[in-house]
C-alpha positions as CSV (number, residue, x, y, z in Angstrom):
1,M,-95.7,274.5,49.6
2,N,-93.9,271.3,50.5
3,A,-90.9,269.8,48.8
4,A,-93.0,267.3,46.8
5,T,-95.1,270.1,45.3
6,T,-92.1,272.2,44.6
7,G,-90.4,269.3,42.8
8,L,-93.5,268.6,40.8
9,A,-93.8,272.3,39.8
10,A,-90.1,272.4,38.8
11,G,-90.4,269.2,36.6
12,M,-93.5,270.6,34.9
13,A,-91.9,274.0,34.3
14,L,-89.0,272.2,32.5
15,G,-91.6,270.2,30.5
16,F,-93.4,273.4,29.4
17,A,-90.1,274.6,28.0
18,G,-90.6,271.9,25.3
19,Y,-94.3,272.6,24.8
20,F,-93.9,273.5,21.2
21,G,-93.0,269.9,20.3
22,G,-96.6,268.8,19.9
23,F,-97.7,265.5,21.4
24,W,-94.3,264.6,22.5
25,A,-94.3,267.8,24.7
26,F,-97.1,266.3,26.7
27,L,-95.2,263.2,27.3
28,L,-92.2,265.3,28.3
29,V,-94.3,267.2,30.8
30,L,-95.6,263.9,32.2
31,V,-92.1,262.4,32.6
32,L,-90.4,265.5,34.0
33,G,-93.3,266.1,36.3
34,A,-93.0,262.5,37.6
35,V,-89.2,262.9,38.0
36,G,-89.8,266.2,39.9
37,L,-92.3,264.6,42.1
38,I,-90.0,261.7,43.0
39,V,-87.1,264.0,43.7
40,G,-89.4,266.2,45.9
41,L,-90.6,263.1,47.8
42,V,-87.0,262.0,48.4
43,V,-85.9,265.4,49.6
44,Q,-89.0,265.6,51.9
45,G,-88.2,262.2,53.3
46,D,-91.5,260.5,52.3
47,L,-89.8,258.1,49.8
48,D,-86.8,256.1,50.9
49,L,-84.8,254.7,48.0
50,H,-82.2,253.0,50.2
51,R,-84.5,250.9,52.3
52,R,-83.5,247.3,52.4
53,R,-85.8,244.3,52.6
54,Q,-85.9,242.2,55.8
55,R,-85.5,238.5,55.3
């Protein structure tokens, strides 16, 4: 299991903690899953947030 998958699983696990909130829980799962995926990709090195544009 790579870092991106681990980050996605962690974000979704946090989202499932709010599952009993109805429709908003699904949005919470989606948002936290996406955040977990982004954090996992940054840790893995596949996403560079500090890359600067060349002119």
